[in-house]
PDB file of the backbone (N, CA, C, O) and the ligand in Angstrom, with CONECT records:
HET     ZN  A 101       1
ATOM      1  N   UNK A   1     -24.286 -67.846  92.826  1.00  0.00           N
ATOM      2  CA  UNK A   1     -24.394 -69.124  92.113  1.00  0.00           C
ATOM      3  C   UNK A   1     -25.799 -69.294  91.548  1.00  0.00           C
ATOM      4  O   UNK A   1     -26.795 -68.995  92.207  1.00  0.00           O
ATOM      5  N   UNK A   2     -25.851 -69.773  90.333  1.00  0.00           N
ATOM      6  CA  UNK A   2     -27.150 -70.078  89.737  1.00  0.00           C
ATOM      7  C   UNK A   2     -27.237 -71.563  89.424  1.00  0.00           C
ATOM      8  O   UNK A   2     -26.222 -72.242  89.264  1.00  0.00           O
ATOM      9  N   UNK A   3     -28.431 -72.041  89.342  1.00  0.00           N
ATOM     10  CA  UNK A   3     -28.609 -73.451  88.995  1.00  0.00           C
ATOM     11  C   UNK A   3     -28.181 -73.699  87.561  1.00  0.00           C
ATOM     12  O   UNK A   3     -28.330 -72.828  86.704  1.00  0.00           O
ATOM     13  N   UNK A   4     -27.658 -74.869  87.302  1.00  0.00           N
ATOM     14  CA  UNK A   4     -27.325 -75.223  85.922  1.00  0.00           C
ATOM     15  C   UNK A   4     -28.617 -75.259  85.118  1.00  0.00           C
ATOM     16  O   UNK A   4     -29.597 -75.863  85.552  1.00  0.00           O
ATOM     17  N   UNK A   5     -28.630 -74.618  83.950  1.00  0.00           N
ATOM     18  CA  UNK A   5     -29.846 -74.642  83.126  1.00  0.00           C
ATOM     19  C   UNK A   5     -30.140 -76.048  82.616  1.00  0.00           C
ATOM     20  O   UNK A   5     -29.239 -76.869  82.448  1.00  0.00           O
ATOM     21  N   UNK A   6     -31.410 -76.301  82.378  1.00  0.00           N
ATOM     22  CA  UNK A   6     -31.780 -77.583  81.773  1.00  0.00           C
ATOM     23  C   UNK A   6     -31.055 -77.695  80.439  1.00  0.00           C
ATOM     24  O   UNK A   6     -30.968 -76.724  79.687  1.00  0.00           O
ATOM     25  N   UNK A   7     -30.553 -78.846  80.160  1.00  0.00           N
ATOM     26  CA  UNK A   7     -29.782 -78.986  78.931  1.00  0.00           C
ATOM     27  C   UNK A   7     -30.390 -80.045  78.019  1.00  0.00           C
ATOM     28  O   UNK A   7     -31.216 -80.862  78.424  1.00  0.00           O
ATOM     29  N   UNK A   8     -29.944 -79.991  76.784  1.00  0.00           N
ATOM     30  CA  UNK A   8     -30.454 -80.893  75.759  1.00  0.00           C
ATOM     31  C   UNK A   8     -30.178 -82.346  76.128  1.00  0.00           C
ATOM     32  O   UNK A   8     -29.078 -82.706  76.548  1.00  0.00           O
ATOM     33  N   UNK A   9     -31.193 -83.153  75.961  1.00  0.00           N
ATOM     34  CA  UNK A   9     -31.049 -84.586  76.228  1.00  0.00           C
ATOM     35  C   UNK A   9     -31.295 -85.383  74.963  1.00  0.00           C
ATOM     36  O   UNK A   9     -32.185 -85.058  74.178  1.00  0.00           O
ATOM     37  N   UNK A  10     -30.524 -86.402  74.771  1.00  0.00           N
ATOM     38  CA  UNK A  10     -30.714 -87.264  73.604  1.00  0.00           C
ATOM     39  C   UNK A  10     -30.889 -88.709  74.044  1.00  0.00           C
ATOM     40  O   UNK A  10     -30.200 -89.196  74.940  1.00  0.00           O
ATOM     41  N   UNK A  11     -31.816 -89.370  73.399  1.00  0.00           N
ATOM     42  CA  UNK A  11     -32.040 -90.789  73.678  1.00  0.00           C
ATOM     43  C   UNK A  11     -32.077 -91.560  72.372  1.00  0.00           C
ATOM     44  O   UNK A  11     -32.395 -91.020  71.312  1.00  0.00           O
ATOM     45  N   UNK A  12     -31.747 -92.821  72.476  1.00  0.00           N
ATOM     46  CA  UNK A  12     -31.766 -93.713  71.325  1.00  0.00           C
ATOM     47  C   UNK A  12     -32.964 -94.632  71.486  1.00  0.00           C
ATOM     48  O   UNK A  12     -33.109 -95.300  72.511  1.00  0.00           O
ATOM     49  N   UNK A  13     -33.831 -94.667  70.464  1.00  0.00           N
ATOM     50  CA  UNK A  13     -35.067 -95.445  70.566  1.00  0.00           C
ATOM     51  C   UNK A  13     -35.300 -96.263  69.311  1.00  0.00           C
ATOM     52  O   UNK A  13     -34.876 -95.875  68.223  1.00  0.00           O
ATOM     53  N   UNK A  14     -35.969 -97.389  69.457  1.00  0.00           N
ATOM     54  CA  UNK A  14     -36.397 -98.109  68.252  1.00  0.00           C
ATOM     55  C   UNK A  14     -37.371 -97.244  67.463  1.00  0.00           C
ATOM     56  O   UNK A  14     -38.110 -96.448  68.043  1.00  0.00           O
ATOM     57  N   UNK A  15     -37.372 -97.396  66.161  1.00  0.00           N
ATOM     58  CA  UNK A  15     -38.333 -96.671  65.329  1.00  0.00           C
ATOM     59  C   UNK A  15     -39.658 -97.421  65.385  1.00  0.00           C
ATOM     60  O   UNK A  15     -39.709 -98.627  65.143  1.00  0.00           O
ATOM     61  N   UNK A  16     -40.722 -96.703  65.704  1.00  0.00           N
ATOM     62  CA  UNK A  16     -42.032 -97.328  65.854  1.00  0.00           C
ATOM     63  C   UNK A  16     -42.698 -97.528  64.490  1.00  0.00           C
ATOM     64  O   UNK A  16     -42.513 -96.714  63.585  1.00  0.00           O
ATOM     65  N   UNK A  17     -43.473 -98.611  64.339  1.00  0.00           N
ATOM     66  CA  UNK A  17     -44.266 -98.766  63.109  1.00  0.00           C
ATOM     67  C   UNK A  17     -45.185 -97.547  62.941  1.00  0.00           C
ATOM     68  O   UNK A  17     -45.786 -97.079  63.908  1.00  0.00           O
ATOM     69  N   UNK A  18     -45.285 -97.045  61.725  1.00  0.00           N
ATOM     70  CA  UNK A  18     -46.151 -95.888  61.483  1.00  0.00           C
ATOM     71  C   UNK A  18     -45.498 -94.562  61.781  1.00  0.00           C
ATOM     72  O   UNK A  18     -46.137 -93.515  61.680  1.00  0.00           O
ATOM     73  N   UNK A  19     -44.234 -94.596  62.146  1.00  0.00           N
ATOM     74  CA  UNK A  19     -43.515 -93.357  62.422  1.00  0.00           C
ATOM     75  C   UNK A  19     -43.512 -92.457  61.190  1.00  0.00           C
ATOM     76  O   UNK A  19     -43.301 -92.928  60.072  1.00  0.00           O
ATOM     77  N   UNK A  20     -43.749 -91.159  61.397  1.00  0.00           N
ATOM     78  CA  UNK A  20     -43.781 -90.234  60.254  1.00  0.00           C
ATOM     79  C   UNK A  20     -42.855 -89.054  60.473  1.00  0.00           C
ATOM     80  O   UNK A  20     -43.091 -87.973  59.934  1.00  0.00           O
ATOM     81  N   UNK A  21     -41.816 -89.247  61.249  1.00  0.00           N
ATOM     82  CA  UNK A  21     -40.922 -88.131  61.517  1.00  0.00           C
ATOM     83  C   UNK A  21     -39.848 -88.033  60.444  1.00  0.00           C
ATOM     84  O   UNK A  21     -39.549 -88.999  59.743  1.00  0.00           O
ATOM     85  N   UNK A  22     -39.277 -86.835  60.336  1.00  0.00           N
ATOM     86  CA  UNK A  22     -38.261 -86.542  59.324  1.00  0.00           C
ATOM     87  C   UNK A  22     -36.925 -86.325  60.030  1.00  0.00           C
ATOM     88  O   UNK A  22     -36.848 -85.667  61.068  1.00  0.00           O
ATOM     89  N   UNK A  23     -35.894 -86.887  59.449  1.00  0.00           N
ATOM     90  CA  UNK A  23     -34.557 -86.724  60.018  1.00  0.00           C
ATOM     91  C   UNK A  23     -34.104 -85.262  59.885  1.00  0.00           C
ATOM     92  O   UNK A  23     -34.188 -84.677  58.806  1.00  0.00           O
ATOM     93  N   UNK A  24     -33.628 -84.687  60.979  1.00  0.00           N
ATOM     94  CA  UNK A  24     -33.197 -83.283  60.976  1.00  0.00           C
ATOM     95  C   UNK A  24     -31.889 -83.091  60.219  1.00  0.00           C
ATOM     96  O   UNK A  24     -31.496 -81.962  59.927  1.00  0.00           O
ATOM     97  N   UNK A  25     -31.219 -84.187  59.904  1.00  0.00           N
ATOM     98  CA  UNK A  25     -29.949 -84.080  59.187  1.00  0.00           C
ATOM     99  C   UNK A  25     -30.129 -84.251  57.685  1.00  0.00           C
ATOM    100  O   UNK A  25     -29.748 -83.375  56.908  1.00  0.00           O
ATOM    101  N   UNK A  26     -30.714 -85.386  57.272  1.00  0.00           N
ATOM    102  CA  UNK A  26     -30.789 -85.674  55.837  1.00  0.00           C
ATOM    103  C   UNK A  26     -32.160 -85.352  55.247  1.00  0.00           C
ATOM    104  O   UNK A  26     -32.339 -85.454  54.033  1.00  0.00           O
ATOM    105  N   UNK A  27     -33.141 -84.963  56.083  1.00  0.00           N
ATOM    106  CA  UNK A  27     -34.479 -84.565  55.641  1.00  0.00           C
ATOM    107  C   UNK A  27     -35.262 -85.705  55.014  1.00  0.00           C
ATOM    108  O   UNK A  27     -36.255 -85.469  54.324  1.00  0.00           O
ATOM    109  N   UNK A  28     -34.830 -86.937  55.243  1.00  0.00           N
ATOM    110  CA  UNK A  28     -35.595 -88.085  54.758  1.00  0.00           C
ATOM    111  C   UNK A  28     -36.412 -88.676  55.903  1.00  0.00           C
ATOM    112  O   UNK A  28     -36.050 -88.541  57.071  1.00  0.00           O
ATOM    113  N   UNK A  29     -37.523 -89.334  55.552  1.00  0.00           N
ATOM    114  CA  UNK A  29     -38.360 -89.921  56.613  1.00  0.00           C
ATOM    115  C   UNK A  29     -37.581 -90.977  57.402  1.00  0.00           C
ATOM    116  O   UNK A  29     -36.736 -91.690  56.860  1.00  0.00           O
ATOM    117  N   UNK A  30     -37.888 -91.051  58.678  1.00  0.00           N
ATOM    118  CA  UNK A  30     -37.325 -92.109  59.519  1.00  0.00           C
ATOM    119  C   UNK A  30     -38.374 -93.201  59.578  1.00  0.00           C
ATOM    120  O   UNK A  30     -39.362 -93.101  60.305  1.00  0.00           O
ATOM    121  N   UNK A  31     -38.140 -94.246  58.797  1.00  0.00           N
ATOM    122  CA  UNK A  31     -39.175 -95.261  58.607  1.00  0.00           C
ATOM    123  C   UNK A  31     -38.875 -96.534  59.378  1.00  0.00           C
ATOM    124  O   UNK A  31     -37.735 -96.987  59.476  1.00  0.00           O
ATOM    125  N   UNK A  32     -39.947 -97.087  59.919  1.00  0.00           N
ATOM    126  CA  UNK A  32     -39.835 -98.373  60.592  1.00  0.00           C
ATOM    127  C   UNK A  32     -39.513 -99.460  59.588  1.00  0.00           C
ATOM    128  O   UNK A  32     -40.057 -99.471  58.484  1.00  0.00           O
ATOM    129  N   UNK A  33     -38.635-100.372  59.964  1.00  0.00           N
ATOM    130  CA  UNK A  33     -38.360-101.544  59.143  1.00  0.00           C
ATOM    131  C   UNK A  33     -38.202-102.748  60.053  1.00  0.00           C
ATOM    132  O   UNK A  33     -37.333-102.775  60.924  1.00  0.00           O
ATOM    133  N   UNK A  34     -39.044-103.735  59.844  1.00  0.00           N
ATOM    134  CA  UNK A  34     -38.970-104.931  60.677  1.00  0.00           C
ATOM    135  C   UNK A  34     -37.653-105.663  60.451  1.00  0.00           C
ATOM    136  O   UNK A  34     -37.142-106.334  61.347  1.00  0.00           O
ATOM    137  N   UNK A  35     -37.113-105.526  59.253  1.00  0.00           N
ATOM    138  CA  UNK A  35     -35.868-106.223  58.933  1.00  0.00           C
ATOM    139  C   UNK A  35     -34.658-105.591  59.599  1.00  0.00           C
ATOM    140  O   UNK A  35     -33.876-106.271  60.263  1.00  0.00           O
ATOM    141  N   UNK A  36     -34.510-104.288  59.416  1.00  0.00           N
ATOM    142  CA  UNK A  36     -33.263-103.658  59.839  1.00  0.00           C
ATOM    143  C   UNK A  36     -33.238-103.349  61.338  1.00  0.00           C
ATOM    144  O   UNK A  36     -32.166-103.168  61.915  1.00  0.00           O
ATOM    145  N   UNK A  37     -34.424-103.289  61.975  1.00  0.00           N
ATOM    146  CA  UNK A  37     -34.490-102.864  63.380  1.00  0.00           C
ATOM    147  C   UNK A  37     -33.717-101.564  63.589  1.00  0.00           C
ATOM    148  O   UNK A  37     -32.972-101.412  64.557  1.00  0.00           O
ATOM    149  N   UNK A  38     -33.912-100.640  62.664  1.00  0.00           N
ATOM    150  CA  UNK A  38     -33.202 -99.371  62.736  1.00  0.00           C
ATOM    151  C   UNK A  38     -33.628 -98.586  63.969  1.00  0.00           C
ATOM    152  O   UNK A  38     -34.739 -98.750  64.473  1.00  0.00           O
ATOM    153  N   UNK A  39     -32.746 -97.748  64.437  1.00  0.00           N
ATOM    154  CA  UNK A  39     -33.046 -96.921  65.598  1.00  0.00           C
ATOM    155  C   UNK A  39     -32.934 -95.449  65.229  1.00  0.00           C
ATOM    156  O   UNK A  39     -32.279 -95.074  64.256  1.00  0.00           O
ATOM    157  N   UNK A  40     -33.590 -94.640  66.029  1.00  0.00           N
ATOM    158  CA  UNK A  40     -33.534 -93.203  65.817  1.00  0.00           C
ATOM    159  C   UNK A  40     -33.001 -92.541  67.073  1.00  0.00           C
ATOM    160  O   UNK A  40     -33.092 -93.080  68.177  1.00  0.00           O
ATOM    161  N   UNK A  41     -32.446 -91.362  66.872  1.00  0.00           N
ATOM    162  CA  UNK A  41     -32.026 -90.531  67.990  1.00  0.00           C
ATOM    163  C   UNK A  41     -33.058 -89.427  68.148  1.00  0.00           C
ATOM    164  O   UNK A  41     -33.389 -88.729  67.190  1.00  0.00           O
ATOM    165  N   UNK A  42     -33.563 -89.275  69.365  1.00  0.00           N
ATOM    166  CA  UNK A  42     -34.526 -88.215  69.660  1.00  0.00           C
ATOM    167  C   UNK A  42     -33.843 -87.220  70.582  1.00  0.00           C
ATOM    168  O   UNK A  42     -33.366 -87.581  71.658  1.00  0.00           O
ATOM    169  N   UNK A  43     -33.800 -85.964  70.152  1.00  0.00           N
ATOM    170  CA  UNK A  43     -33.158 -84.926  70.951  1.00  0.00           C
ATOM    171  C   UNK A  43     -34.185 -83.914  71.424  1.00  0.00           C
ATOM    172  O   UNK A  43     -34.899 -83.319  70.616  1.00  0.00           O
ATOM    173  N   UNK A  44     -34.259 -83.720  72.727  1.00  0.00           N
ATOM    174  CA  UNK A  44     -35.038 -82.624  73.294  1.00  0.00           C
ATOM    175  C   UNK A  44     -34.081 -81.455  73.449  1.00  0.00           C
ATOM    176  O   UNK A  44     -33.214 -81.451  74.322  1.00  0.00           O
ATOM    177  N   UNK A  45     -34.258 -80.455  72.578  1.00  0.00           N
ATOM    178  CA  UNK A  45     -33.278 -79.385  72.476  1.00  0.00           C
ATOM    179  C   UNK A  45     -33.647 -78.223  73.394  1.00  0.00           C
ATOM    180  O   UNK A  45     -34.748 -77.677  73.314  1.00  0.00           O
ATOM    181  N   UNK A  46     -32.709 -77.854  74.265  1.00  0.00           N
ATOM    182  CA  UNK A  46     -32.863 -76.702  75.165  1.00  0.00           C
ATOM    183  C   UNK A  46     -31.867 -75.633  74.766  1.00  0.00           C
ATOM    184  O   UNK A  46     -30.713 -75.926  74.453  1.00  0.00           O
ATOM    185  N   UNK A  47     -32.321 -74.398  74.780  1.00  0.00           N
ATOM    186  CA  UNK A  47     -31.414 -73.272  74.578  1.00  0.00           C
ATOM    187  C   UNK A  47     -31.640 -72.288  75.707  1.00  0.00           C
ATOM    188  O   UNK A  47     -32.776 -71.910  75.994  1.00  0.00           O
ATOM    189  N   UNK A  48     -30.562 -71.874  76.343  1.00  0.00           N
ATOM    190  CA  UNK A  48     -30.639 -70.974  77.494  1.00  0.00           C
ATOM    191  C   UNK A  48     -31.582 -71.513  78.560  1.00  0.00           C
ATOM    192  O   UNK A  48     -32.302 -70.754  79.209  1.00  0.00           O
ATOM    193  N   UNK A  49     -31.570 -72.821  78.730  1.00  0.00           N
ATOM    194  CA  UNK A  49     -32.369 -73.426  79.794  1.00  0.00           C
ATOM    195  C   UNK A  49     -33.834 -73.586  79.459  1.00  0.00           C
ATOM    196  O   UNK A  49     -34.619 -74.003  80.310  1.00  0.00           O
ATOM    197  N   UNK A  50     -34.218 -73.264  78.234  1.00  0.00           N
ATOM    198  CA  UNK A  50     -35.618 -73.345  77.835  1.00  0.00           C
ATOM    199  C   UNK A  50     -35.790 -74.371  76.727  1.00  0.00           C
ATOM    200  O   UNK A  50     -35.025 -74.399  75.764  1.00  0.00           O
ATOM    201  N   UNK A  51     -36.815 -75.219  76.879  1.00  0.00           N
ATOM    202  CA  UNK A  51     -37.069 -76.209  75.845  1.00  0.00           C
ATOM    203  C   UNK A  51     -37.464 -75.524  74.551  1.00  0.00           C
ATOM    204  O   UNK A  51     -38.309 -74.629  74.551  1.00  0.00           O
ATOM    205  N   UNK A  52     -36.848 -75.945  73.433  1.00  0.00           N
ATOM    206  CA  UNK A  52     -37.125 -75.330  72.131  1.00  0.00           C
ATOM    207  C   UNK A  52     -37.883 -76.244  71.193  1.00  0.00           C
ATOM    208  O   UNK A  52     -38.876 -75.839  70.589  1.00  0.00           O
ATOM    209  N   UNK A  53     -37.420 -77.472  71.069  1.00  0.00           N
ATOM    210  CA  UNK A  53     -37.998 -78.358  70.059  1.00  0.00           C
ATOM    211  C   UNK A  53     -37.479 -79.779  70.248  1.00  0.00           C
ATOM    212  O   UNK A  53     -36.533 -80.033  70.994  1.00  0.00           O
ATOM    213  N   UNK A  54     -38.136 -80.689  69.543  1.00  0.00           N
ATOM    214  CA  UNK A  54     -37.656 -82.062  69.467  1.00  0.00           C
ATOM    215  C   UNK A  54     -37.095 -82.285  68.071  1.00  0.00           C
ATOM    216  O   UNK A  54     -37.715 -81.912  67.075  1.00  0.00           O
ATOM    217  N   UNK A  55     -35.941 -82.884  68.008  1.00  0.00           N
ATOM    218  CA  UNK A  55     -35.353 -83.232  66.716  1.00  0.00           C
ATOM    219  C   UNK A  55     -35.169 -84.740  66.653  1.00  0.00           C
ATOM    220  O   UNK A  55     -34.830 -85.386  67.644  1.00  0.00           O
ATOM    221  N   UNK A  56     -35.402 -85.285  65.463  1.00  0.00           N
ATOM    222  CA  UNK A  56     -35.220 -86.720  65.240  1.00  0.00           C
ATOM    223  C   UNK A  56     -34.107 -86.923  64.226  1.00  0.00           C
ATOM    224  O   UNK A  56     -33.972 -86.158  63.271  1.00  0.00           O
ATOM    225  N   UNK A  57     -33.321 -87.954  64.443  1.00  0.00           N
ATOM    226  CA  UNK A  57     -32.248 -88.290  63.514  1.00  0.00           C
ATOM    227  C   UNK A  57     -32.202 -89.788  63.300  1.00  0.00           C
ATOM    228  O   UNK A  57     -32.533 -90.564  64.196  1.00  0.00           O
ATOM    229  N   UNK A  58     -31.786 -90.196  62.097  1.00  0.00           N
ATOM    230  CA  UNK A  58     -31.368 -91.580  61.939  1.00  0.00           C
ATOM    231  C   UNK A  58     -30.147 -91.775  62.836  1.00  0.00           C
ATOM    232  O   UNK A  58     -29.344 -90.856  63.002  1.00  0.00           O
ATOM    233  N   UNK A  59     -30.008 -92.938  63.398  1.00  0.00           N
ATOM    234  CA  UNK A  59     -28.856 -93.169  64.270  1.00  0.00           C
ATOM    235  C   UNK A  59     -27.545 -92.867  63.540  1.00  0.00           C
ATOM    236  O   UNK A  59     -26.646 -92.225  64.085  1.00  0.00           O
ATOM    237  N   UNK A  60     -27.457 -93.350  62.285  1.00  0.00           N
ATOM    238  CA  UNK A  60     -26.205 -93.151  61.556  1.00  0.00           C
ATOM    239  C   UNK A  60     -25.980 -91.685  61.189  1.00  0.00           C
ATOM    240  O   UNK A  60     -24.840 -91.227  61.106  1.00  0.00           O
ATOM    241  N   UNK A  61     -27.078 -90.950  60.968  1.00  0.00           N
ATOM    242  CA  UNK A  61     -26.934 -89.526  60.654  1.00  0.00           C
ATOM    243  C   UNK A  61     -26.419 -88.757  61.871  1.00  0.00           C
ATOM    244  O   UNK A  61     -25.588 -87.858  61.742  1.00  0.00           O
ATOM    245  N   UNK A  62     -26.914 -89.117  63.036  1.00  0.00           N
ATOM    246  CA  UNK A  62     -26.488 -88.437  64.257  1.00  0.00           C
ATOM    247  C   UNK A  62     -24.996 -88.653  64.488  1.00  0.00           C
ATOM    248  O   UNK A  62     -24.269 -87.729  64.853  1.00  0.00           O
ATOM    249  N   UNK A  63     -24.560 -89.873  64.271  1.00  0.00           N
ATOM    250  CA  UNK A  63     -23.139 -90.177  64.429  1.00  0.00           C
ATOM    251  C   UNK A  63     -22.327 -89.419  63.385  1.00  0.00           C
ATOM    252  O   UNK A  63     -21.258 -88.887  63.685  1.00  0.00           O
ATOM    253  N   UNK A  64     -22.848 -89.373  62.141  1.00  0.00           N
ATOM    254  CA  UNK A  64     -22.140 -88.679  61.060  1.00  0.00           C
ATOM    255  C   UNK A  64     -21.993 -87.191  61.358  1.00  0.00           C
ATOM    256  O   UNK A  64     -21.030 -86.558  60.924  1.00  0.00           O
ATOM    257  N   UNK A  65     -22.952 -86.632  62.100  1.00  0.00           N
ATOM    258  CA  UNK A  65     -22.886 -85.214  62.466  1.00  0.00           C
ATOM    259  C   UNK A  65     -21.859 -84.959  63.570  1.00  0.00           C
ATOM    260  O   UNK A  65     -21.528 -83.810  63.860  1.00  0.00           O
ATOM    261  N   UNK A  66     -21.369 -86.010  64.170  1.00  0.00           N
ATOM    262  CA  UNK A  66     -20.424 -85.839  65.271  1.00  0.00           C
ATOM    263  C   UNK A  66     -21.117 -85.698  66.609  1.00  0.00           C
ATOM    264  O   UNK A  66     -20.573 -85.087  67.530  1.00  0.00           O
ATOM    265  N   UNK A  67     -22.331 -86.266  66.730  1.00  0.00           N
ATOM    266  CA  UNK A  67     -23.091 -86.255  67.981  1.00  0.00           C
ATOM    267  C   UNK A  67     -23.168 -84.849  68.590  1.00  0.00           C
ATOM    268  O   UNK A  67     -22.621 -84.586  69.660  1.00  0.00           O
ATOM    269  N   UNK A  68     -23.871 -83.946  67.870  1.00  0.00           N
ATOM    270  CA  UNK A  68     -23.899 -82.526  68.266  1.00  0.00           C
ATOM    271  C   UNK A  68     -24.444 -82.274  69.670  1.00  0.00           C
ATOM    272  O   UNK A  68     -24.108 -81.261  70.285  1.00  0.00           O
ATOM    273  N   UNK A  69     -25.266 -83.164  70.180  1.00  0.00           N
ATOM    274  CA  UNK A  69     -25.815 -82.951  71.526  1.00  0.00           C
ATOM    275  C   UNK A  69     -25.242 -83.946  72.527  1.00  0.00           C
ATOM    276  O   UNK A  69     -25.776 -84.122  73.622  1.00  0.00           O
ATOM    277  N   UNK A  70     -24.154 -84.590  72.139  1.00  0.00           N
ATOM    278  CA  UNK A  70     -23.549 -85.556  73.039  1.00  0.00           C
ATOM    279  C   UNK A  70     -24.063 -86.959  72.772  1.00  0.00           C
ATOM    280  O   UNK A  70     -24.903 -87.176  71.899  1.00  0.00           O
ATOM    281  N   UNK A  71     -23.550 -87.890  73.528  1.00  0.00           N
ATOM    282  CA  UNK A  71     -23.934 -89.289  73.339  1.00  0.00           C
ATOM    283  C   UNK A  71     -25.393 -89.512  73.690  1.00  0.00           C
ATOM    284  O   UNK A  71     -25.886 -88.997  74.693  1.00  0.00           O
ATOM    285  N   UNK A  72     -26.081 -90.280  72.861  1.00  0.00           N
ATOM    286  CA  UNK A  72     -27.448 -90.660  73.187  1.00  0.00           C
ATOM    287  C   UNK A  72     -27.433 -91.622  74.367  1.00  0.00           C
ATOM    288  O   UNK A  72     -26.538 -92.457  74.501  1.00  0.00           O
ATOM    289  N   UNK A  73     -28.440 -91.485  75.216  1.00  0.00           N
ATOM    290  CA  UNK A  73     -28.493 -92.311  76.414  1.00  0.00           C
ATOM    291  C   UNK A  73     -28.979 -93.704  76.085  1.00  0.00           C
ATOM    292  O   UNK A  73     -30.182 -93.953  76.013  1.00  0.00           O
ATOM    293  N   UNK A  74     -28.059 -94.591  75.892  1.00  0.00           N
ATOM    294  CA  UNK A  74     -28.405 -95.986  75.659  1.00  0.00           C
ATOM    295  C   UNK A  74     -27.209 -96.848  75.978  1.00  0.00           C
ATOM    296  O   UNK A  74     -26.096 -96.532  75.557  1.00  0.00           O
ATOM    297  N   UNK A  75     -27.402 -97.918  76.703  1.00  0.00           N
ATOM    298  CA  UNK A  75     -26.281 -98.806  76.998  1.00  0.00           C
ATOM    299  C   UNK A  75     -25.755 -99.501  75.759  1.00  0.00           C
ATOM    300  O   UNK A  75     -24.645-100.034  75.766  1.00  0.00           O
ATOM    301  N   UNK A  76     -26.559 -99.498  74.677  1.00  0.00           N
ATOM    302  CA  UNK A  76     -26.138-100.181  73.455  1.00  0.00           C
ATOM    303  C   UNK A  76     -25.346 -99.285  72.531  1.00  0.00           C
ATOM    304  O   UNK A  76     -24.789 -99.747  71.535  1.00  0.00           O
ATOM    305  N   UNK A  77     -25.293 -98.015  72.852  1.00  0.00           N
ATOM    306  CA  UNK A  77     -24.615 -97.047  72.007  1.00  0.00           C
ATOM    307  C   UNK A  77     -23.164 -97.454  71.799  1.00  0.00           C
ATOM    308  O   UNK A  77     -22.492 -97.889  72.734  1.00  0.00           O
ATOM    309  N   UNK A  78     -22.691 -97.313  70.577  1.00  0.00           N
ATOM    310  CA  UNK A  78     -21.280 -97.552  70.212  1.00  0.00           C
ATOM    311  C   UNK A  78     -20.914 -99.021  70.123  1.00  0.00           C
ATOM    312  O   UNK A  78     -19.732 -99.365  70.148  1.00  0.00           O
ATOM    313  N   UNK A  79     -21.876 -99.864  70.024  1.00  0.00           N
ATOM    314  CA  UNK A  79     -21.498-101.265  69.822  1.00  0.00           C
ATOM    315  C   UNK A  79     -21.255-101.532  68.354  1.00  0.00           C
ATOM    316  O   UNK A  79     -20.926-102.656  67.978  1.00  0.00           O
TER     317      UNK A  79
HETATM  318 ZN    ZN A 101     -31.020 -89.103  58.392  1.00  0.00          ZN2+
END
């Protein structure tokens, strides 16, 4: 028996003012907006039990992709 490898984790977070990250799906900036209170999905991607990279998505883009890394960890998800 071997231990289960570390796996990709996804969380749903508010977009911070001054954020300069790019969505891994649509390649557009994920920008803070005081009006929309938009959220982003942050994925810590593991392959073969090893951390590879962080990916950022617009919440709607992540859903449109079919949630490739599973549901983001948030009690507000799917409301
Ligand atoms: Zn996007």
